[in-house]
C-alpha positions in Angstrom: 21.7 -107.3 160.1 18.1 -107.2 159.3 18.0 -110.8 157.9 20.1 -112.1 160.9 17.6 -110.4 163.4 14.7 -112.0 161.6 16.1 -115.5 161.9 16.8 -115.0 165.6 13.1 -114.5 166.6 11.1 -117.5 167.9 8.5 -118.6 165.4 4.9 -118.1 166.5 2.9 -121.3 166.9 -0.8 -120.7 166.0 -3.1 -121.4 168.9 -5.3 -124.4 168.5 -8.8 -123.8 167.4 -11.2 -124.3 170.4 -13.4 -127.3 170.0 -17.0 -126.4 169.5 -19.1 -127.0 172.6 -21.8 -129.6 172.2 -25.2 -127.9 172.3 -27.4 -128.8 175.2 -30.5 -130.7 174.1 -33.2 -129.6 176.5 -35.5 -132.3 175.1 -33.3 -134.9 176.8 -34.2 -133.5 180.3 -36.9 -135.3 182.3 -40.3 -133.7 181.8 -40.5 -132.3 185.3 -37.1 -130.6 185.0 -37.9 -129.3 181.5 -41.1 -127.8 183.0 -39.0 -125.8 185.5 -36.7 -124.6 182.8 -39.5 -123.5 180.5 -41.3 -121.8 183.4 -38.5 -119.1 183.2 -39.3 -118.3 179.6 -41.6 -115.3 178.9 -45.2 -116.5 178.2 -45.4 -115.0 174.7 -42.2 -116.8 173.7 -43.6 -120.1 175.1 -46.7 -119.7 173.0 -45.1 -118.3 169.9 -41.8 -120.2 169.6 -41.3 -123.0 172.2 -44.7 -124.5 171.3 -43.4 -125.0 167.7 -40.2 -127.0 168.7 -41.7 -130.5 168.9 -44.7 -132.4 170.0 -43.4 -132.9 173.5 -42.8 -129.2 174.0 -46.2 -128.4 172.5 -47.8 -130.8 175.0 -46.1 -129.1 177.9 -47.0 -125.6 176.7 -50.6 -126.6 176.1 -51.0 -128.3 179.5 -51.8 -126.7 182.9 -48.8 -127.7 184.9 -46.4 -125.2 183.3 -48.7 -122.2 183.7 -49.6 -123.1 187.3 -45.8 -123.2 188.0 -45.5 -119.7 186.5 -48.4 -118.4 188.5 -47.0 -119.9 191.7 -44.0 -117.5 191.6 -46.1 -114.5 192.6 -46.2 -114.7 196.4 -48.3 -111.5 196.9 -51.9 -111.6 198.1 -53.2 -111.2 194.5 -50.8 -113.8 193.2 -51.9 -116.4 195.8 -55.5 -115.6 195.1 -54.9 -116.0 191.3 -53.2 -119.3 191.8 -56.1 -120.6 193.9 -58.6 -119.5 191.2 -56.5 -121.0 188.4 -56.5 -124.4 190.2 -60.2 -124.3 191.2 -61.6 -122.8 187.9 -59.9 -125.1 185.4 -61.7 -125.5 182.2 -62.8 -129.0 181.2 -60.2 -130.9 179.1 -60.7 -130.4 175.4 -58.9 -132.4 172.8 -56.3 -130.5 170.8 -57.0 -127.2 172.6 -54.4 -125.3 174.6 -54.9 -124.6 178.2 -56.5 -121.1 178.6 -53.9 -120.3 181.3 -51.4 -119.7 178.5 -53.3 -116.8 177.0 -54.1 -115.5 180.6 -50.3 -115.4 181.5 -49.4 -113.8 178.2 -52.1 -111.1 178.2 -52.0 -110.5 182.0 -55.6 -109.1 182.1 -55.9 -108.8 185.9 -55.2 -105.3 187.2 -54.6 -103.9 183.7 -56.7 -101.2 182.0 -58.5 -103.1 179.2 -59.6 -99.8 177.4 -57.4 -99.1 174.4 -56.4 -95.5 173.8 -57.9 -94.1 177.0 -56.4 -90.6 176.7 -56.6 -89.5 173.1 -53.9 -90.9 170.8 -56.2 -90.0 167.9 -59.5 -91.7 167.9 -58.2 -95.2 167.2 -59.9 -98.2 168.8 -63.1 -96.2 169.5 -66.4 -96.4 167.6 -67.3 -92.7 167.3 -70.4 -90.7 166.5 -69.6 -87.1 165.7 -72.0 -84.4 166.8 -71.6 -80.7 166.0 -68.0 -80.2 164.8 -67.1 -83.7 166.1 -64.4 -85.1 168.4 -60.9 -83.7 168.6 -57.9 -84.4 170.9 -56.4 -81.6 173.0 -54.1 -81.1 176.0 -55.6 -81.4 179.5 -56.4 -78.1 181.1 -56.3 -79.8 184.6 -53.8 -82.5 185.5 -55.5 -85.9 185.7 -53.6 -88.1 188.3 -52.3 -91.4 187.1 -53.2 -90.8 183.4 -50.7 -92.3 180.9 -51.0 -89.1 178.9 -52.2 -85.6 179.8 -54.4 -85.4 176.7 -58.2 -85.7 176.4 -61.0 -86.2 173.9 -63.1 -83.0 173.4 -66.7 -82.7 172.3 -68.7 -80.1 170.5 -72.0 -78.2 170.5 -74.1 -81.3 169.9 -73.8 -84.7 171.5 -70.6 -86.6 170.6 -70.5 -90.3 171.4 -67.8 -92.9 171.5 -67.8 -96.6 172.5 -65.6 -99.6 173.0 -66.8 -103.2 173.4 -64.2 -105.4 175.2 -64.0 -109.1 174.6 -63.0 -110.5 178.0 -62.0 -113.9 176.7 -59.9 -112.3 174.0 -58.2 -110.4 176.8 -57.2 -113.7 178.4 -60.0 -114.4 180.9 -61.6 -117.8 180.5 -65.3 -118.7 181.1 -64.9 -120.6 184.3 -62.9 -117.7 185.9 -65.5 -115.2 184.7 -68.3 -117.3 186.2 -66.5 -118.0 189.5 -68.0 -115.1 191.5 -64.4 -114.2 192.6 -63.7 -111.3 190.3 -65.0 -107.8 190.1 -64.9 -105.2 187.3 -63.9 -101.6 188.1 -64.9 -98.8 185.7 -63.7 -95.3 185.8 -63.8 -92.1 183.7 -62.7 -88.5 184.0 -64.6 -85.6 182.5 -64.4 -81.9 182.8 -64.9 -78.5 181.2 -63.2 -75.4 179.8 -63.4 -72.5 182.2 -65.4 -70.4 179.7 -68.0 -73.0 178.7 -70.3 -75.3 180.6 -70.8 -78.9 179.5 -72.9 -82.1 179.9 -71.7 -85.7 180.1 -73.2 -89.2 180.2 -71.6 -92.6 180.9 -73.1 -96.1 180.2 -71.3 -99.3 181.0 -72.9 -102.7 180.3 -71.9 -106.2 181.1 -73.0 -108.5 178.2 -73.2 -112.2 177.6 -71.9 -114.2 174.6 -74.9 -113.0 172.5 -74.3 -109.4 173.8 -77.5 -109.4 175.8 -77.3 -107.0 178.7 -76.8 -108.8 182.1 -76.0 -105.7 184.2 -75.3 -102.0 183.7 -74.2 -98.8 185.3 -75.1 -95.3 184.1 -74.1 -91.9 185.2 -75.8 -88.6 184.2 -74.3 -86.0 186.5 -75.4 -82.4 186.7 -73.9 -80.2 184.0 -70.8 -78.2 184.8 -71.7 -74.5 184.6 -69.8 -71.8 182.7 -66.9 -70.1 184.5 -65.9 -73.3 186.4 -62.1 -72.9 186.9 -61.5 -75.8 184.4 -63.4 -78.3 186.6 -62.5 -82.0 186.3 -64.6 -84.7 187.9 -64.2 -88.5 188.4 -66.8 -91.2 187.9 -66.3 -94.7 189.3 -68.2 -97.9 189.8 -67.5 -101.5 190.8 -69.4 -104.5 189.5 -68.9 -106.8 192.5 -71.6 -109.4 192.1 -71.1 -110.4 188.5 -73.7 -112.7 187.1 -72.8 -115.9 185.3 -72.3 -115.6 181.6 -70.6 -112.2 181.3 -68.3 -112.2 178.3 -68.1 -108.6 177.1 -68.0 -105.1 178.6 -69.5 -102.2 176.6 -68.1 -98.8 177.7 -69.8 -95.8 176.2 -69.8 -92.0 177.0 -71.2 -88.8 175.5 -70.5 -85.1 175.9 -71.4 -81.7 174.6 -71.2 -78.0 175.6 -74.0 -75.9 177.1 -73.2 -72.7 175.2 -73.8 -74.3 171.8 -70.7 -72.6 170.4 -69.2 -73.7 167.1 -65.9 -75.5 167.6 -64.9 -77.7 170.6 -66.1 -76.3 173.9 -67.9 -79.4 175.2 -67.1 -82.1 177.8 -63.5 -83.2 177.9 -63.1 -86.9 178.7 -59.9 -88.9 179.4 -58.3 -91.8 181.3 -61.3 -94.1 180.8 -60.7 -97.5 182.4 -62.1 -101.0 182.7 -60.1 -103.1 185.2 -60.7 -106.7 186.2 -59.6 -107.5 189.8 -59.6 -110.6 192.0 -61.8 -110.4 195.0 -59.5 -111.1 197.9 -62.2 -111.7 200.5 
């Protein structure tokens, strides 16, 4: 019976193997259509991978048309202003050099805090000078609005200092844009004290040229916070709105110490430092 039942079943016919689809060769597209396709690729991928495909793709990635198409997709007020600036502040053509708009789109420097490690993920990215018992990182005693982390750098009984120098071209801004008179640089810092100890604080921000000569500066030396201050926390801000031609670096430097001269870390608490480049809309 078992053998007879086996012979009675219909034999299975294997399904035919699907034919492989022919890969689409984007290089066969007209250049204007290929530009549209590439404009949907993330900028870092364009610079890191697409640029290596062939000479034709490299020419498109190194040119201005692709990046202007990407910028044109932002229809907000800032996006429209950026597109106008990108068109009017184009750098002169240089043989074998990519268009600076590629780095600009990849780094996205407008509206982004250029300070690295603003709230105290260790002391990385800062040039530090330790006074007293040096810098440490602690939790905030007062909430700082908008901070990416509620931690801070804490100073000691002698002046503690730290500094960052920001290379604006490395961040994605190109010379013609920096010299256009259409951008502003906004700086900000938060500082405060422990309730049981007074403290002192200083801030110095300098705009530097390519040789790191000072072209403009802002300094703040506010009155010390007294002892028994309910964990006071203060905000310092400044906007460089009439930027001189030639600015290529921003130096951001601040100091702090306590007023009781106690061993340990009872001095000024600094956090959420920021340097932000904005487009002037008017």
